[in-house]
C-alpha positions as CSV (number, residue, x, y, z in Angstrom):
1,X,10.3,235.8,17.3
2,X,7.5,234.2,19.7
3,X,9.2,232.0,21.5
4,X,10.0,233.0,25.7
5,X,13.1,231.7,26.6
6,X,12.9,234.4,29.9
7,X,10.7,232.7,32.0
8,X,12.5,230.0,34.4
9,X,10.5,230.2,37.2
10,X,7.0,228.3,37.7
11,X,4.0,231.2,37.7
12,X,2.2,231.6,40.9
13,X,0.0,228.5,41.6
14,X,2.3,226.1,39.5
15,X,4.4,223.3,41.3
16,X,7.9,223.4,40.1
17,X,7.4,219.7,38.5
18,X,4.7,220.7,36.3
19,X,6.3,223.7,35.4
20,X,9.6,221.7,34.4
21,X,7.1,219.3,32.4
22,X,5.5,222.2,30.5
23,X,8.9,223.6,30.0
24,X,10.3,220.3,28.5
25,X,7.3,220.2,26.2
26,X,7.6,223.9,25.1
27,X,11.3,223.7,24.6
28,X,10.5,220.2,22.3
29,X,8.1,222.6,20.5
30,X,10.7,225.2,19.7
31,X,13.1,222.6,18.6
32,X,10.6,221.3,16.1
33,X,10.0,225.0,15.4
34,X,13.1,226.1,14.7
35,X,14.4,222.7,12.8
36,X,11.1,223.2,10.2
37,X,12.4,226.8,10.1
38,X,16.1,226.2,9.0
39,X,15.1,223.7,6.8
40,X,12.7,226.1,4.7
41,X,15.3,228.7,4.9
42,X,17.9,226.5,3.2
43,X,15.3,225.6,0.6
44,X,14.7,229.2,-0.2
45,X,18.6,229.6,-0.2
46,X,19.1,227.0,-2.5
47,X,16.7,228.4,-5.2
48,X,17.6,231.9,-4.9
49,X,21.5,230.9,-5.3
50,X,20.2,229.0,-8.6
51,X,18.4,232.2,-9.9
52,X,21.2,234.3,-8.9
53,X,23.5,232.4,-11.7
54,X,20.8,233.3,-14.3
55,X,19.9,237.0,-13.6
56,X,21.2,239.9,-14.8
57,X,23.8,241.5,-13.1
58,X,21.3,244.4,-11.8
59,X,18.7,241.9,-10.3
60,X,21.5,239.9,-8.9
61,X,22.8,242.5,-7.0
62,X,19.5,243.2,-5.2
63,X,18.8,239.5,-4.7
64,X,22.2,239.2,-3.4
65,X,21.1,241.7,-0.6
66,X,18.2,239.7,0.0
67,X,20.2,236.3,0.1
68,X,22.5,238.1,2.8
69,X,19.4,239.1,5.1
70,X,18.0,235.1,4.7
71,X,21.6,234.1,5.6
72,X,21.4,236.2,8.6
73,X,18.0,234.8,9.6
74,X,19.3,231.4,9.2
75,X,22.0,232.3,11.7
76,X,19.8,233.6,14.3
77,X,17.5,230.5,13.7
78,X,20.4,228.2,14.4
79,X,21.8,230.1,17.3
80,X,18.1,229.6,18.7
81,X,17.4,226.0,17.9
82,X,20.9,225.6,19.8
83,X,19.4,227.2,22.9
84,X,16.6,225.1,22.8
85,X,17.8,222.1,22.2
86,X,20.1,222.9,25.5
87,X,16.6,223.5,27.1
88,X,15.6,219.8,26.2
89,X,18.8,218.7,27.6
90,X,18.5,220.6,31.1
91,X,17.4,218.6,33.9
92,X,14.3,220.2,35.7
93,X,15.2,222.7,38.4
94,X,15.0,220.5,42.1
95,X,15.6,217.2,40.5
96,X,16.8,214.7,37.5
97,X,14.9,213.7,34.5
């Protein structure tokens, strides 16, 4: 997926304040990234919904499978967005924002 949600401790040689600032910046980056991904998937799904209405049944079934895959991906993107939004709101370790 590209995001590193597992790193919660400062790397060796970094002060926790520096790490908190970098972490907040990273979280804001991923919030923006997932919002953009969600907007794009919504547009793709809107277009595929229109196409499904005019396709012959065989093509519509195949496209319907793709649409389910897109909807599942959209659900995962929404969950990741919520994760990163929580990180933006989270006070830095050992202090307050």
